[in-house]
ZAKEFI-876369 format. One record per residue (C-alpha): y, x, z; residue in one letter. Coordinates in Angstrom, 3 decimals. Layout:
BEGIN
> Y:X:Z:A .
...
//
This chain:
BEGIN
> -19.865:32.783:-6.674:Q .
> -17.792:33.459:-3.937:I .
> -18.825:37.238:-2.954:M .
> -18.120:38.322:-6.974:R .
> -14.687:36.724:-6.687:A .
> -13.454:38.881:-3.159:K .
> -15.799:41.748:-4.353:W .
> -15.420:43.815:-7.192:L .
> -18.536:44.360:-9.546:N .
> -19.672:48.025:-8.114:K .
> -19.051:46.762:-4.365:S .
> -21.162:43.640:-4.887:F .
> -23.832:45.732:-6.998:N .
> -23.913:48.354:-3.591:N .
> -24.179:45.598:-1.198:H .
> -26.266:43.012:-2.281:T .
> -28.617:46.092:-3.586:G .
> -28.542:47.218:0.314:E .
> -29.592:43.671:1.341:A .
> -32.441:43.607:-1.021:L .
> -33.823:46.981:0.506:K .
> -32.935:45.728:4.355:A .
> -34.557:42.229:3.815:A .
> -37.727:44.411:2.479:G .
> -37.486:43.920:-1.567:Y .
> -38.619:46.979:-3.197:T .
> -37.150:48.394:-6.453:K .
> -40.420:48.606:-8.825:I .
> -37.995:49.282:-12.124:S .
> -34.663:49.569:-13.330:Q .
> -34.143:45.921:-13.052:F .
> -37.437:44.637:-10.925:R .
> -37.874:44.211:-7.443:W .
> -41.427:43.194:-5.571:A .
> -40.815:40.407:-3.253:L .
> -41.254:41.074:0.775:P .
> -44.676:39.032:0.899:E .
> -45.915:41.736:-1.767:D .
> -45.424:44.505:0.527:I .
> -45.051:42.610:4.023:V .
> -47.995:40.027:5.444:P .
> -45.778:37.020:5.621:R .
> -46.296:36.763:9.348:E .
> -44.002:39.704:9.841:L .
> -41.389:38.587:7.947:Q .
> -39.772:37.019:10.952:C .
> -38.604:40.146:11.927:T .
> -34.693:40.520:12.418:N .
> -33.261:41.575:9.058:V .
> -30.337:42.976:10.925:L .
> -31.466:44.631:13.446:S .
> -33.621:46.964:10.588:Q .
> -30.794:49.036:10.535:G .
> -31.221:50.737:13.095:Y .
> -34.622:51.874:11.393:Q .
> -32.791:52.622:8.037:A .
> -32.551:55.649:5.994:D .
> -29.903:58.082:5.985:E .
> -28.588:56.960:2.398:E .
> -27.992:53.639:3.793:D .
> -24.310:53.059:4.129:P .
> -23.980:50.263:6.833:S .
> -21.824:51.112:9.484:N .
> -24.584:51.052:12.302:W .
> -26.467:54.329:10.460:T .
> -23.219:55.889:10.101:Q .
> -21.972:55.745:13.157:K .
> -25.301:57.161:14.546:R .
> -24.859:59.836:11.831:I .
> -21.551:60.671:13.362:I .
> -22.367:60.367:16.888:S .
> -25.215:63.176:16.207:E .
> -23.424:65.643:14.369:L .
> -20.426:65.665:16.986:E .
> -22.883:66.624:19.369:S .
> -23.596:69.623:17.866:K .
> -21.579:72.780:18.280:S .
> -19.514:74.802:15.165:D .
> -22.144:77.213:15.025:E .
> -24.849:74.570:14.559:E .
> -22.963:72.737:12.113:L .
> -22.264:75.115:10.019:M .
> -25.837:76.405:9.938:R .
> -26.713:73.160:8.666:Q .
> -24.299:73.207:5.876:L .
> -25.815:76.739:5.012:N .
> -29.207:75.261:5.254:D .
> -28.371:72.541:2.742:T .
> -26.193:74.149:0.366:A .
> -29.378:76.589:0.128:E .
> -31.807:73.736:-0.004:S .
> -29.446:71.912:-2.585:G .
> -30.929:68.454:-0.688:N .
> -27.584:67.297:-0.382:W .
> -27.593:63.652:1.244:S .
> -24.446:61.545:-0.288:R .
> -23.722:59.968:3.478:I .
> -24.645:62.500:5.936:K .
> -23.580:65.455:4.062:D .
> -20.168:63.906:3.778:S .
> -19.462:63.403:7.021:H .
> -20.779:66.866:7.917:L .
> -18.543:68.744:5.538:A .
> -15.488:66.717:6.515:K .
> -15.738:67.514:10.464:L .
> -16.654:70.734:9.931:L .
> -13.310:70.833:7.739:A .
> -11.633:69.490:10.959:K .
> -13.569:71.735:13.577:R .
> -12.219:74.957:11.301:G .
> -8.726:73.791:11.249:F .
> -8.254:72.759:15.072:L .
> -10.108:76.513:15.641:A .
> -7.229:77.768:13.639:A .
> -4.416:76.394:15.542:A .
> -5.954:77.521:18.433:K .
> -5.916:81.143:17.462:D .
> -3.130:83.022:19.030:E .
> -2.428:85.213:15.850:S .
> -2.468:81.955:13.840:F .
> 0.015:80.664:15.828:Q .
> 2.292:83.596:15.949:R .
> 2.110:83.098:11.792:L .
> 3.374:80.006:11.995:S .
> 6.175:80.401:14.483:R .
> 7.337:83.538:12.226:D .
> 6.894:82.068:9.020:S .
> 8.108:78.432:9.822:G .
> 4.587:76.657:9.144:G .
> 1.634:77.516:7.273:V .
> 0.366:76.708:4.013:T .
> -3.011:75.371:3.434:K .
> -3.732:78.354:1.783:D .
> -3.372:80.546:5.050:Q .
> -5.576:78.064:7.020:V .
> -8.219:78.856:4.637:F .
> -7.452:82.602:4.855:E .
> -8.007:82.314:8.695:W .
> -11.356:80.304:8.065:M .
> -12.522:83.111:6.009:S .
> -12.308:85.876:7.913:R .
> -13.553:83.628:10.961:S .
> -17.446:84.675:12.012:E .
> -18.252:80.759:12.422:T .
> -16.646:79.023:9.060:F .
> -16.297:82.160:6.580:Q .
> -18.817:80.411:4.496:Q .
> -16.967:76.909:4.420:Y .
> -14.764:77.047:1.681:E .
> -16.984:78.712:-1.038:Q .
> -19.225:76.019:-0.173:I .
> -17.857:73.173:-0.323:M .
> -15.621:74.432:-3.370:R .
> -19.213:74.603:-5.449:A .
> -19.885:71.264:-4.237:K .
> -16.886:69.230:-4.158:W .
> -14.705:68.453:-7.545:S .
> -11.205:69.924:-7.165:E .
> -9.898:66.989:-6.238:N .
> -12.047:65.560:-4.000:S .
> -11.670:69.346:-2.227:F .
> -7.863:68.430:-1.697:I .
> -8.076:65.364:-1.082:N .
> -11.001:65.447:1.857:H .
> -9.059:68.782:3.362:T .
> -5.698:67.183:2.938:G .
> -7.171:64.164:5.143:A .
> -8.722:66.610:7.579:A .
> -5.547:68.637:8.585:L .
> -3.495:64.802:8.732:K .
> -6.572:63.819:11.141:D .
> -6.640:66.592:13.593:V .
> -2.919:66.907:14.130:G .
> -0.886:69.012:11.004:Y .
> 2.140:67.636:10.356:A .
> 3.592:68.321:6.768:K .
> 7.231:69.968:7.205:I .
> 8.166:71.150:4.201:R .
> 6.466:69.494:0.486:N .
> 5.442:72.201:-2.215:G .
> 7.089:72.542:-5.517:G .
> 6.758:74.601:-8.722:S .
> 7.421:77.995:-6.778:H .
> 6.602:76.979:-3.098:A .
> 3.565:75.758:-1.530:L .
> 3.616:72.445:0.883:A .
> 3.945:74.111:4.531:R .
> 2.643:72.091:7.603:Y .
> 3.246:72.460:11.355:A .
> 0.177:73.282:13.807:L .
> -1.306:70.474:16.140:P .
> -0.002:72.797:18.978:E .
> 3.540:71.665:17.859:D .
> 2.378:67.974:18.578:N .
> -0.807:67.067:20.160:V .
> -2.624:70.325:21.846:L .
> -1.201:71.437:24.970:S .
> 0.089:75.515:25.258:Q .
> -2.293:75.706:28.837:D .
> -5.763:76.054:27.381:S .
> -7.538:74.479:30.711:E .
> -5.160:71.431:30.640:S .
> -5.944:71.315:26.819:D .
> -9.440:71.458:27.648:E .
> -9.086:68.567:30.413:E .
> -6.947:66.778:27.760:D .
> -9.508:66.931:25.291:S .
> -12.351:65.854:27.343:D .
> -9.905:62.645:28.815:D .
> -9.457:61.781:25.409:R .
> -12.999:62.168:24.492:K .
> -14.143:60.014:26.908:Q .
> -11.561:57.256:26.333:E .
> -12.873:56.889:23.166:R .
> -16.492:56.936:23.867:C .
> -15.380:53.920:26.101:E .
> -13.663:51.895:23.254:V .
> -15.996:52.804:20.861:E .
> -18.982:51.460:23.309:E .
> -16.632:48.144:23.461:Q .
> -16.140:47.939:19.539:R .
> -20.037:48.368:19.192:I .
> -20.537:45.788:22.095:S .
> -18.449:43.256:20.437:K .
> -19.891:43.824:16.406:I .
> -23.056:43.409:18.472:A .
> -22.237:39.854:19.999:A .
> -21.062:38.697:16.462:L .
> -24.389:39.942:15.117:V .
> -26.223:37.572:17.592:D .
> -24.173:34.844:16.866:E .
> -24.398:34.601:13.558:L .
> -27.958:35.334:13.404:E .
> -28.216:32.215:15.629:S .
> -26.977:29.929:12.920:K .
> -28.727:28.401:10.141:T .
> -28.865:29.533:7.005:N .
> -26.635:26.177:5.792:E .
> -24.246:26.741:9.041:E .
> -23.754:30.533:7.678:L .
> -22.802:29.134:4.175:M .
> -20.252:27.024:5.642:E .
//
């Protein structure tokens, strides 16, 4: 009753469905589940079901699983990520969680690569900023990112493509300097005008420093989450309901 009042119906169904799976219930028909004792000996049911998130499949939308996926993807090079996207597109076996993160990360990588290109920087200076179409034109000529737009336009709806790539532009530091209109496209200032250093060596050092800082902050956040999980697991059902 409490959670139906708190969550939307779709969120309630998604979260409770994942909790059923994490606790060992197995779906045997559209509306029926096998109880955990039907598939797991009762003496083994004392295992910590929250810790099972670490072994959950890639479709589990828990924060733990997503953090693992993101960390794995960010450790790869641009070329490795594009090969992975190409392989997925060719096979047609898309993972809702993993490949969504892959596509968004590649958009950010491609947008940053464009911003670091000297000819693209000159285009921005001469034209008073760049349009999103010009960013994708640069990517289409890139040896690494040339297939990205074609693959993702085929996968995402037009609205999803616009929204996801627009968010990626903003996330990596592109700043809108002119809104689009009926006869003009929106223009963006490149990230180097805002956050990227003109000195490539300094830029790399700053990037490494920022990455290290983000890692430390993330480790602290994960430690706090783990402590909270431990605290919750130590309580009885009655205490949790209170």
